[in-house]
N, C-alpha and C positions, 0 to 999 in steps of 0.2 A: 522419613519415608519419601521415596521419589515416585511421582506420578508421571507416566509416559503419556504424552499427547502428540499426535501427529499433525504436522503443518501441511496442509493440502496445497503444496507447491513444489515444483521441480527447480525453483529459482534459488541457487545457493546464496546469492546476495541477500535475498529476503529472509532465508533461514537464519543466517548469521545476524542480521539486523534484529530480528524478533527475539532471538536468544538473548541478545544484549538488553533489549527493552524489557523483556519479561522476567529476567533473572531477579532484579530487585523488587519487582511487583508481586511475583508469585514464587516464594521460596519453595523448593521441593519439586519444581517442574522439570521434566526432561523432555525438551521439544525435539522431536525426531523428524527427519525428512520423509517425504512420501515418494514411493517408487511405483505406485499403481497407475492405472490408465487415467488420462486427463479427460474429464467430462466436457461435453459441449456447453460452452457458456452462452446459453440462449436467453438469459435475462436481459432486461432493458434498463436495469439500474445496477449500481454497484452492490446494493444489498442483495438483490436476487442472485447475482453471479457469485457472491461470497458464499451464500447458502448452498448453491449448486455444488461448489467445490468442496465445502465442508461435509455435505451429505455423502458425496462420493467417497471421500477419504475415510469417513467413519464406517461406511458400509464395507469398503474393501479391507480395512485393517481390523475392524472390531474395536478400535480405540476411540476415545474422544478426539475430535478433530477441530483444529482451528484453520480458518482460511481468511484471506483478505482479498478484496478486489479494490484496486486503487488506480488512480490516474490523475490527470490534470484537467481542470475546468477553467476555461478562459471566458471572461464575461462577454467580450465583444463577439465571440463565436457562439453565443447562446449556450455556453456550458460545454462545448466540444473542446478538445477531443473526447473528454469524458470516458465512457466505458470502452471507447475505441483507441485509447491512448497508445497502447502497445503496438497497434497496427495502423497508426494514423497515416503513414507513408506507404502502406501496402503490406502484403503478407510476409515479407522478409523479416519483419520485427526488428528493424535496425534502429537503435537509439539515435544514432547520428542522423539518419534520414528523417526520422520523426521530428527531431529538433530543428533541422534545416527547413522542413516544410512549414512548421509552426512559425518560425522567424519570417519566412517569406510571406505567409498569410497576414501577419501583423504589419509587415512592411514599414511604412513611415508613420504609423499611428503615434499620436502624442502619448507621453508617459501616462497621462490621466486616463487613457483608454486601454491600458495594458494590464488591467487587474486580472488576477487569476488566483486559484487556490488548488493545492493538492488535496485530494479527497481519498479517504480510506473507509471502506465498510469492513468491519471485522465480525466474523461469525464463529460461533461455537456450537457444534452439534455433537451430541453423545449417542452411543449405540442404542440407547433406549428411546431415542427420538426427540429428546429435549433440544430446543433450538433457541438461540439468542443472537441478535445481530445489532450492532451499534455503528455509528458514523463519527469520524473525526475529520476536521478540516484544518489546513494550515494556509492562511491567507498571505498573499503577496502580489507580485506583478512579474511580467515577463521582460527580461532584459533585451537589449538590442543585439547582443552577441553573446556567445557562450563564454563562461569564465569558470575556471577551476577544473581540476582533474579528478576530484573525488566523487563519491556517490555514483548514481547511474540514472538512466532514463532522462527525464527533463531537468534533473538537478542543476546542470550548468547554466540554464537560462531562467531559473526561478529565483527571484529575489524576495525572501521572506520580509513581511512588514517589520520595520524597526532594525533591519540589517543593512549593512553596506556591502555584504558579501553574498554571492550566490550560495545555494544549498550545496553545490559541489565544492565550495571553498570552506565550508564548515568542517570541523573535525567530526568523526563519528559520534563522539559523546555530545557535542553541541547539537548535531542534527537529531540524535535520539531524544534529547530533552524537549524538543519543540515539534517534531514532525507530526504529520497526519496519522502515521501509524502509532506513534506514542500516544496521541490523544485518543484514538479509537481503542487501542488495547488497554489503556488505563481505565477507560470506561467499562471494558469487558472483564477486567481483572477480578472483581468480586465473584463473578460466576466461575471463573477458572479456579479461584482459591477454594471454592466449595468442593471441587473435584479432588484437590490435593488434601483436603481435610477428611475425606472419607476413608 
């Protein structure tokens, strides 16, 4: 039996990534894209914004909804860009501009001061009002220049702990095995499995 769950995102990369991540974790899930209106993300944490998106999608579609709010947190910047990661260089939402601004801000900082983590808050909201949100983090550091053509967002400048390659140089399978989204949605998987068992 297949259970349809909507992903509260218009981002095709994210839908593809989460389908890969969730397929082995939750057999029987059919993750579909969301074509409804985007809510205003007025939260001040990843968790609040993930819940805002999931609530909107569940209300609009009448289906259980998954959402994530994610970004990069840089230690020396006090956790920024954080929830502003997608718009760090302005409203155009350009990955390249965001990356270039971050590299400029870190300038000539020594390697020991370039610590960072990708953060993902994953939320599940059902039409009956049940809600759950969890967080996953992928620790690493910021490279001095972009490397790799894979991935998206800040992947080319993120060096995961224990790796010699940027997140953009990892294969999709390698990234899926370790990423912040994998960690968050693995933690959320038991609640999703309950829906597919009903």
